[in-house]
N, C-alpha and C positions, 0 to 999 in steps of 0.2 A: 600708709597707703590710703587714699581717699576712698569713700564708699562708692563713688562713681567709677573709679578705676577698678575696684574689686568687682563691681557688677559687670564691667566690660570684660574683665578677664574671665569671669564665670560664664558669661554668655558665649564667649569664644570657645571655651572648653566644652560647653554643652554642644555647640555646633560641630566641633571636631569629633566629639564622641558619637554624635548622630550620624555623621558622614562615615566614620569608621564602621559603625554598626550596620549601616546600609550596605557598604561594600562587603563586609563580612557576610551579611545575609545573602547577597547576590552570589558570593563565592560558594557558600554552603549549598545554596540552591543548585548552582552549577555542578557541584560535586555529586548531588543526588539525582539530578535530571539526566536524561539521555537525549541526544540529537541523532536521528537515524536518517541516513541518506539513501535515495534511490534515483537512478538516472539511466539514460540510454547512451551515456558518454563512453563507456568501456574504460579500461585503464591504460589505453595505448598512449595517451598524452597527459598533460598536466591539468585537465579541466577539473577532475574530482579533487585533486590536491589543492587547487585554487579555492574551491568551495570550503574545504576543511581549514585552509589557512585563514579565510575570513572568519569562520566560526572560532578558531583558536585566538584570533585577535580580539574577539569579544570577551572571551574568558579562556584562560589556559587550563582551568579546572573542569571545563565542560567535557563530559564523556561523549565521544563520537563513534558511531557504528554505521554499518551498511546493511541494507537488504540485498541489493544487487546493483551493479552498474552495467549489466549485460542485457537489459531490456532491448529487444530488437529495435533498430532505429525507427523513431516516430510512432511506435506501437503503443498508443495510449491505452488501448484495451488491456494489454498484458500488464502494463504498469498498474492499472486499476485492480487487476486480480492479485498481483503480488502484494499490494497493500492489504487486501482482504486476507490473504494467506498468513500474514505475519503480525499485523497490528494488534490483534486481540491478545497476543502472548506477551506484549510489552506492558510495563506498568502504566498506570493512567496518566502520569505526568510526562509521558514521552512526547517529544515533538518530532514529527516526520516531515522531511523535506523531499518531495518527489518532483523530479524535473525531467519530464518527457514532453517537450514543448515545441512541436513543429510550427506553432503560430507565434513564436517569440517575436516581440516587437510590434505585433498587431494589436487590435483592440480587444483581444481575449482578456478576460479578467485575471488578475493575480489575487489569490484569496488565501485566507486562513479559515479552516473549518474546525470548530470545537465540537467533538463528538459528545454524545450523552454519557459516554464512559470517561470523559475528561481528556482523552487524547487530542492533540492538535495536529493538523495537517496543513502544511504550507506548500502551495502548488499552483500552477496555472489551472484555471477552472475550465478544462477542456474535455472532461469525461473521466479524468483520473480518480475522482471521488465517487464514481458510480456505485461501487460495491461497499465501501466503508460507510457511505451515507445510509445504505440499506441495513447493513449488519450491525453497526455501532450506533446509528441514529445521529441526527444533526441537532445539536443544542443551539448553535448559533453560527452564522456565516458572516465574515467581514471581508471587504475588499481592501487590499493593501494600498495605502496611500503612498505610491511609489516615489513621488517627488520628495516626500519627507522621510520615508522609511527605506532607505537604501544606503549602500556603502558610500561613504564620503569620497568624492573624486570620480565616481562612476557615472556621472550624469550624462556624459557624451556616449556611453556604451548602450547599444540597443539589442545586442544579440547574445548576451550572456546573463540573463536574469537569474540563472541558477546561482551564480556567484554574487552578483551585484544586489539582488533583492531577496531571493528565497533563502539562501544560506545565512545572510545577514539577519533577516527578520527571524528565522528559525532559532538562531543562536541567542538573540536578544530575548525571545520568548522563553526559551529553555532556562536562561539565567535569571529571569525576572526583571531584566533591565527594560523590558517593554511589556506593558500590560496588554492583554488581549483586546480590551476596550479601546486602546489607543492605536491599534493597527490601522484602522480606517473606518469608513462608514459601514454600518450594518446593512446586510442584504436580506431581502425578504422573499425573493423569487426562487430560492432553492439552487442546488448545484446543477451544473450541466451533466446530464446522464446519457450514457450510450445505450440505445435501445437494444434489447435482446429478448429471446424467448425464454421464459421461466419454465422450470420443470413442471410437468403435469402428468396425470394418469388418464388413460382413455382406453376403454374396451379391453381391460386386462393388461395393457402394456404401459410402460413408463417412457416419457419423452423428455429429453433435456438437451441443453447446449453443451458443446465441448469448449469450455472457456480457455484452457491452456493444456499443453502437454507437460508431462514430467520430463523436462528437456534432457536431463542427464541419461535417462533410461528408456525413453520413448513410450512410457505408459500413457494411455489416453484417459484423461479425467473428464468428468461430466459435472453438471450442477444438480444432479439428482441426489438429494440429501437423504440421510438415513431414515428420518421419519416417513418420508414418502416411500422409500424402498421397503420399509417394514410393513407397509399396507399389503404387500404381496404375500406376506407370511413365509418368506423364503428361509430355508435352513441351510447350514453349511453342507455342501455336497449336491444341492439342487442344481439342475442344469438350466441354462438360459440361452435363448437365441438373441442375437443382437444385429442391428443394422447401423452403419455409419453413413451419414448423408452430408453432402455439401450443397447448399441452396436447394435442398429438397431432392437432390438426385443421389441415387445409391452409389457409394464408393466401395463399400465392403460389407459383407455379411458373414455370419458364422455362428458357432455355438461354443459355450465354455461353461465349466462348473463354477458355482459361487463358492469361494474358498477364503480362508482367513490369511493365508501366507503364500508367498510365491513358491516356496519349496515344496508345497503340497502337490505340484505337478512336475513332470520331467522338464529338463531344459528345453526351451523352444516351444513348449505347449502353452495354450492360452488359458487364462482364468479371468473371472469377474470378481472384483473385491471392493472393499471400502477403503479409500485412500486416507491419508493422515488428517484430512478435513472431514472424514466420514461422508464422502460422496462417492457414488458408484463410478468405478473405473474398470477398464479392461487392459490386460497386459499379456506379454509373453514372458515366461520365466527365463531370465538371463538373456533377453533379446529385446529389440525395439519393435513393438507392435506398430507404432506410427510409421517408422521407416519401411518396414516390410510391406505394409499395405497402403502406403502413400496417403497418410492421414495428417491433416493439419488441425488448426484450432482457431477460434474466433466466433463471433456471433453468427456467421454463416455456416458453421459446422454443427451437426447434431447427432445424438445417439438415441437409439430406440432399443429397449430391452423387453423381453417377454419370458416369463417363467414357463418351462416346458416339462417340468417334472424331474425325477431322479436320473 
């Protein structure tokens, strides 16, 4: 065998080995990474399954999970909060795909945000990133180059970017088949954020927004975090007065003890407590506080609390 032929065979073997190594590396990355979905699609039809099918087509080794697909239709605010509620508890190499997209097909941006923690968020830039941008920090933001980074054959589809763009890009990022730097152009003007009132203290009282309800049980959550609550010097058993307002108008007022657990009061009685995110909340033991008193959530709903003693 000639030296030239030996060299040709060797080069081919090296190329094959490199390709196999690259594929193995992508599959190993896919086996370690997680792709986490959220949407307002519900599970009534095949939309969620279609997104997961696209991701499976990128890599059958990729682990896929869900936050929820029961976000109220078009409710970008709640989608933003559910990302905040869950993202920090996932490993830093997790890729989130959040699709609550009432502006699908319009000029709203499709983006990937890399948080300072390393998490990646693939989503329309319509306010969905409001809270994770604050809590996890924005390391870099890129606009998805949709003509290049989308499912092959989907070019004529304008109303299902969750399947055609977001799931596809998310899966490729999670498997390492797409580098973050190749997603599209870098953006420098920050994410679109939904305006809301941040928690504050004034004249011995604390004021905050009611971002969401604990939807299964009807507990009323606020954005008054533990460090701010601690400034009141409250101890378990102290009593509080509270007022719930919508657009500044009183909806409900009452009193409740500050307690650690629901079972510390009788069934149907109120309590004030710190929820799983260590934020001030009010509830009824084994009943729905929100339903009983007609309380909703969102940036137009607020909670005021004041310590009144034992």
